[in-house]
C-alpha positions as CSV (number, residue, x, y, z in Angstrom):
1,M,80.0,86.5,139.2
2,A,79.8,90.3,139.9
3,K,79.9,92.5,136.9
4,R,83.0,94.4,136.2
5,D,83.0,98.2,136.1
6,Y,82.1,99.4,132.6
7,Y,85.0,101.9,132.5
8,E,87.4,99.1,133.6
9,V,86.0,96.8,130.8
10,L,86.9,99.5,128.2
11,G,90.2,100.4,129.9
12,L,89.1,103.9,130.7
13,K,88.9,106.3,133.6
14,R,85.7,107.8,134.8
15,G,85.0,111.1,133.1
16,A,86.2,109.9,129.7
17,S,84.8,111.8,126.7
18,A,82.4,110.3,124.2
19,E,85.2,110.2,121.6
20,E,87.5,108.4,124.0
21,I,84.7,105.9,124.8
22,K,84.0,105.2,121.1
23,K,87.7,104.9,120.3
24,A,88.3,102.5,123.2
25,Y,85.3,100.3,122.2
26,R,86.4,100.2,118.6
27,Q,89.9,98.9,119.6
28,K,88.5,96.4,122.2
29,A,85.9,95.1,119.7
30,K,88.7,94.4,117.2
31,D,91.0,92.7,119.7
32,L,88.3,90.5,121.3
33,H,86.3,89.6,118.2
34,P,85.6,85.8,118.4
35,D,86.7,85.3,114.8
36,R,90.1,86.5,115.8
37,N,90.2,84.5,119.0
38,K,89.0,81.1,118.1
39,D,91.3,79.4,120.6
40,N,90.1,81.5,123.5
41,P,86.9,80.1,125.1
42,D,86.3,83.4,126.9
43,A,86.5,85.6,123.8
44,E,82.7,85.6,123.1
45,R,81.9,86.5,126.7
46,L,84.5,89.3,126.8
47,F,83.3,90.5,123.4
48,K,79.7,90.8,124.7
49,E,80.9,92.4,127.9
50,V,82.6,95.2,125.9
51,G,79.5,95.7,123.8
52,E,77.3,95.9,126.9
53,A,79.7,98.5,128.4
54,Y,79.7,100.6,125.3
55,D,75.9,100.5,125.0
56,V,75.6,102.2,128.3
57,L,78.5,104.7,128.2
58,K,77.7,105.9,124.7
59,D,74.3,107.1,125.8
60,P,74.5,110.4,127.8
61,E,71.4,109.5,129.9
62,K,72.5,106.0,130.6
63,K,76.0,107.1,131.3
64,A,74.8,109.7,133.8
65,A,72.7,107.1,135.6
66,Y,75.6,104.6,135.7
67,D,78.0,107.3,137.0
68,R,75.5,107.9,139.8
69,F,74.2,104.5,140.7
70,G,76.5,102.0,139.0
71,H,75.1,98.7,137.8
72,A,72.1,99.2,140.2
73,A,70.8,101.8,137.8
74,F,69.8,99.1,135.3
75,E,68.4,96.4,137.6
76,A,64.7,95.6,137.3
77,G,62.5,98.0,139.2
78,M,64.9,100.9,139.0
79,G,62.6,102.9,136.8
80,G,63.4,106.5,137.8
81,N,66.4,108.6,138.3
82,G,67.5,108.3,134.8
83,G,67.5,104.5,134.8
84,P,65.7,102.5,132.0
85,R,62.2,101.2,132.5
86,P,61.8,97.5,133.3
87,G,61.4,95.5,130.1
88,A,62.7,98.3,127.9
89,G,65.8,96.3,126.9
90,G,68.6,96.6,129.5
91,A,72.2,97.1,128.8
92,G,72.7,93.4,128.5
93,G,69.9,92.9,125.9
94,Q,70.8,91.6,122.5
95,G,68.8,94.4,120.7
96,D,70.8,97.1,122.4
97,F,74.1,95.4,121.9
98,A,73.4,95.0,118.2
99,S,72.6,98.6,118.0
100,A,75.8,99.5,119.8
101,F,77.8,97.4,117.4
102,S,76.0,98.8,114.4
103,D,77.0,102.3,115.5
104,V,80.7,101.5,115.0
105,F,80.3,98.9,112.3
106,D,81.5,101.4,109.7
107,D,84.5,102.4,111.8
108,L,85.6,98.8,112.0
109,F,84.8,97.7,108.5
110,G,84.1,100.8,106.4
111,D,87.3,100.4,104.3
112,F,86.1,97.0,103.2
113,M,82.4,97.7,102.8
114,G,82.8,100.8,100.7
115,G,81.9,103.7,102.9
116,G,80.2,104.8,106.1
117,R,76.6,104.4,107.2
118,G,74.1,106.3,105.2
119,G,76.6,106.6,102.3
120,G,75.2,107.4,99.0
121,R,74.9,105.1,96.0
122,Q,77.9,104.2,94.0
123,R,79.0,106.4,91.2
124,A,78.4,105.0,87.7
125,A,81.2,102.5,87.1
126,R,84.2,103.7,85.2
127,G,84.9,101.8,82.0
128,A,87.8,99.4,81.8
129,D,91.3,100.4,80.6
130,L,92.4,98.8,77.3
131,R,95.8,97.6,76.1
132,F,96.9,97.7,72.4
133,N,100.2,96.2,71.3
134,L,101.7,98.2,68.4
135,R,104.8,96.9,66.5
136,V,106.9,99.5,64.7
137,T,110.1,99.3,62.6
138,L,113.4,100.7,63.9
139,E,113.2,103.4,61.2
140,E,109.8,104.4,62.4
141,A,111.1,104.5,66.0
142,F,113.9,106.7,64.8
143,S,111.8,109.3,63.0
144,G,108.5,109.0,64.8
145,L,105.2,108.8,63.0
146,Q,101.4,109.3,63.1
147,K,99.7,106.0,62.9
148,T,96.0,105.0,62.7
149,I,95.0,102.0,64.7
150,K,91.7,100.1,64.9
151,V,90.3,99.2,68.3
152,T,87.2,97.2,69.1
153,S,85.7,98.2,72.5
154,A,82.5,99.2,74.3
155,T,81.5,102.7,73.3
156,T,78.6,104.9,74.4
157,C,75.3,103.7,72.9
158,D,74.1,106.4,70.5
159,A,70.4,105.2,70.6
160,C,70.1,106.1,74.4
161,D,73.0,108.4,74.8
162,G,74.5,106.1,77.3
163,S,71.5,106.1,79.8
164,G,70.5,102.5,79.0
165,A,66.9,103.5,78.8
166,E,64.8,103.4,75.6
167,G,64.5,106.8,74.0
168,G,67.1,108.3,76.3
169,A,64.8,108.4,79.3
170,Q,66.5,108.8,82.6
171,P,66.8,105.9,85.1
172,V,64.6,105.8,88.2
173,T,65.4,105.3,91.8
174,C,65.8,101.7,92.8
175,P,62.9,100.6,95.0
176,T,64.9,98.0,96.8
177,C,67.6,100.3,98.3
178,S,65.8,103.7,97.8
179,G,68.7,105.0,95.7
180,M,71.4,104.1,98.3
181,G,73.0,101.3,96.3
182,K,73.3,99.2,99.4
183,V,71.0,97.1,101.6
184,R,71.5,96.1,105.3
185,A,70.5,93.0,107.1
186,Q,70.7,92.1,110.8
187,Q,72.5,88.9,111.6
188,G,72.6,88.4,115.3
189,F,75.0,91.0,116.8
190,F,76.0,92.2,113.4
191,T,74.6,94.5,110.8
192,V,75.8,93.4,107.4
193,E,75.8,95.8,104.5
194,R,75.8,94.5,101.0
195,T,75.5,95.9,97.4
196,C,71.9,96.1,96.3
197,P,71.1,93.0,94.2
198,T,68.5,94.9,92.2
199,C,70.5,97.8,90.9
200,G,74.0,96.5,91.4
201,G,75.0,99.4,93.6
202,L,74.1,102.1,91.1
203,G,71.0,103.2,93.1
204,Q,69.0,103.4,89.9
205,I,67.2,101.0,87.6
206,V,66.1,101.2,84.0
207,K,62.4,100.5,83.6
208,N,62.4,100.3,79.8
209,P,65.8,99.1,78.6
210,C,67.2,100.3,75.4
211,K,66.9,97.7,72.7
212,A,70.2,98.6,71.0
213,C,72.3,98.0,74.2
214,Q,70.0,95.9,76.3
215,G,70.1,98.6,79.1
216,Q,73.9,98.6,79.3
217,G,74.3,102.1,77.9
218,R,77.2,100.9,75.7
219,V,77.8,98.7,72.6
220,Q,80.7,97.0,71.0
221,K,82.1,99.0,68.1
222,E,85.3,99.2,66.1
223,R,87.0,102.7,66.2
224,A,89.8,104.2,64.2
225,L,92.2,106.2,66.4
226,S,95.2,108.3,65.3
227,V,98.2,107.8,67.5
228,N,101.3,110.0,67.6
229,I,104.4,107.8,68.0
230,P,107.2,110.1,69.2
231,A,110.8,109.6,67.9
232,G,113.0,107.5,70.2
233,V,110.4,105.0,71.4
234,E,111.7,101.5,72.2
235,T,110.2,98.2,73.2
236,G,108.2,98.6,76.4
237,T,107.4,102.3,75.8
238,R,103.8,102.9,77.0
239,I,101.6,105.6,75.4
240,R,98.4,106.6,77.3
241,L,95.3,107.9,75.5
242,S,93.1,109.3,78.2
243,G,89.4,108.5,77.8
244,E,89.9,106.2,74.8
245,G,89.2,103.0,76.8
246,E,85.9,101.3,77.3
247,A,82.8,103.4,78.0
248,G,81.4,103.2,81.5
249,M,78.1,101.5,82.4
250,R,75.1,103.9,82.0
251,G,77.0,107.0,81.4
252,G,80.0,106.2,83.6
253,P,83.3,107.8,82.6
254,P,85.4,105.9,80.1
255,G,88.7,104.2,80.8
256,D,92.0,104.8,79.2
257,L,93.8,103.2,76.3
258,Y,97.4,102.1,76.8
259,I,99.5,101.5,73.7
260,F,102.5,99.3,74.3
261,I,105.3,99.7,71.7
262,E,107.4,96.8,70.3
263,V,110.3,97.7,68.0
264,A,110.9,95.0,65.4
265,P,114.4,93.5,65.0
266,H,116.5,95.1,62.2
267,E,118.6,93.2,59.7
268,I,121.5,95.6,59.9
269,F,121.4,97.4,63.3
270,D,121.1,96.2,66.8
271,R,120.0,98.6,69.5
272,E,121.0,99.2,73.1
273,G,119.2,102.2,74.5
274,A,120.0,105.1,72.3
275,D,123.1,103.5,70.8
276,L,123.1,101.4,67.6
277,Y,125.6,98.6,66.7
278,C,126.5,97.6,63.2
279,R,128.7,94.6,62.5
280,V,130.5,95.2,59.3
281,P,132.4,92.3,57.5
282,V,135.8,93.4,55.9
283,S,138.2,91.3,53.8
284,M,141.3,89.9,55.3
285,T,143.4,92.1,53.0
286,K,141.5,95.3,53.9
287,A,141.9,94.6,57.6
288,A,145.6,93.9,57.1
289,L,146.4,96.9,54.8
290,G,143.8,99.3,56.1
291,G,141.5,101.5,54.0
292,D,138.2,103.3,53.8
293,I,134.7,101.7,53.8
294,E,131.2,103.1,53.7
295,V,128.6,102.1,56.3
296,P,124.9,102.8,56.4
297,T,123.2,105.0,59.0
298,I,119.7,104.7,60.4
299,D,118.6,108.0,58.8
300,G,119.3,106.4,55.3
301,G,122.6,108.2,54.8
302,R,126.2,106.9,54.5
303,S,129.3,107.5,56.6
304,R,132.9,106.9,55.6
305,V,135.0,105.0,58.1
306,T,138.8,104.5,58.0
307,I,140.0,101.1,59.0
308,P,143.5,101.2,60.5
309,A,146.0,98.7,59.1
310,G,146.3,95.5,61.1
311,S,142.7,95.7,62.5
312,Q,141.4,92.5,64.1
313,S,137.9,91.0,64.3
314,G,135.8,92.7,67.1
315,R,137.5,96.1,66.8
316,Q,135.0,98.8,67.4
317,M,134.8,102.4,66.1
318,R,132.4,105.0,67.3
319,L,130.4,107.4,65.1
320,R,129.1,110.0,67.5
321,G,125.6,111.3,67.1
322,K,124.6,108.6,64.6
323,G,122.4,106.6,66.9
324,M,118.8,106.9,68.0
325,P,117.2,110.1,69.3
326,A,116.4,110.4,73.1
327,L,112.7,109.9,73.8
328,R,112.4,112.9,76.2
329,G,115.0,115.2,74.6
330,G,118.7,115.3,74.8
331,P,121.5,114.3,72.4
332,R,121.3,111.4,70.0
333,G,123.1,108.2,70.8
334,D,126.1,106.9,68.9
335,M,126.6,104.2,66.3
336,M,129.3,101.6,67.0
337,I,130.9,99.9,64.0
338,E,132.3,96.4,64.9
339,L,134.7,94.8,62.4
340,A,134.3,91.2,61.4
341,V,137.4,90.1,59.4
342,E,136.3,87.6,56.8
343,T,138.4,84.6,55.8
344,P,138.2,84.1,52.0
345,V,136.6,80.9,50.7
346,N,136.5,79.0,47.4
347,L,140.1,79.9,46.6
348,T,141.6,79.2,43.2
349,Q,144.8,77.3,42.8
350,R,146.8,80.5,42.3
351,Q,145.3,82.1,45.4
352,K,146.3,79.2,47.4
353,E,149.8,79.3,46.1
354,L,150.0,83.0,47.0
355,L,148.7,82.5,50.5
356,R,151.2,79.7,51.1
357,E,154.0,82.0,49.9
358,F,152.6,84.8,52.1
359,E,152.4,82.4,55.1
360,A,156.1,81.5,54.7
361,L,157.0,85.1,54.7
362,S,154.8,86.2,57.6
363,E,156.4,84.5,60.6
364,D,156.9,87.9,62.3
365,N,153.6,89.4,61.3
366,N,151.3,87.5,63.7
367,P,152.3,88.6,67.2
368,K,149.3,87.2,69.0
369,S,149.7,83.8,67.4
370,N,153.4,83.8,68.2
371,T,152.8,84.8,71.9
372,F,150.0,82.2,72.3
373,F,151.9,79.3,70.9
374,S,155.0,80.2,72.9
375,S,152.9,80.1,76.0
376,V,151.5,76.7,74.9
377,R,155.0,75.3,74.5
378,S,156.0,76.5,77.9
379,F,152.9,74.9,79.4
380,W,153.7,71.5,77.8
381,D,157.4,71.7,78.9
382,S,156.3,72.4,82.5
383,M,153.9,69.5,82.4
384,K,156.6,67.1,81.3
385,S,159.0,68.2,84.0
């Protein structure tokens, strides 16, 4: 079968620039890769055809010869006029195709392999971020505080100053990867790049590891840290301490420490955002007759609240500005007082007599009860009819 025109194979017109040729090859190689076309029996042949075309058109001398003589420029015996020498590895040779694919390997897979060809060694690994859960009381969340916490984490080794080498000596260039942190291997048509197994991608090795840290450049240690807890924090608030996480390997930058706040439940107050809720029990007589009561506030003070006569359970009254402070500035929240009318228990005989007498005299004093039971009677009557 006659060979197709190389420009046609790449979907280009004659006179295409080097950048256009490379871009077209990159796209075709992606689209026709055998791993992506397992159900297409022609995928491998087309994939090789694309590589062969690119191997010729990427080279200015080969491209000039092809533009002048076509495929005949690379047939055996065509040694002059810009054509390759016989036996020198024609356009269809596996070595040339592997080279062609290697040239754009990083364009195809660079994002996954960690950089382009000839890229330098990896930077020293950054230390891990740490999480610390801190429980505070509602009073502490209201006022804010300075708190000392103890964190056990990997810290820079003092014996080697983080280098991992005995006596603080500097690491030396890795002999396996020559300091690049990566090694390459040819596998058929592919050039595969991997992290250097000797240095782990750092490009350097420690000849005489520090005995204190076994060459890691860091050791486990408990540290005491002072943390500023601002007023207004709530459960889920996250405080970041930059550089207070784990130390990096062999002098790598440290990670961060994240403190997650949990506000403990309170026996008197419930919280919703910046507002506080306080459920206050009041006697039946106080609710009926009205009067004043004192309620606590989160700052340790007291507020006088007037209960209107005839108040029912669930009635709420608002104390403005008596709630929690806003975390990022702004006015304080409010405190909501919710009344819970309490039914008396353990009555004496005399109290029972007085309540029965009161009940006999209070037929018109319970409008909600009268309305409800009137509706119930109407419901029953309608069911009978």
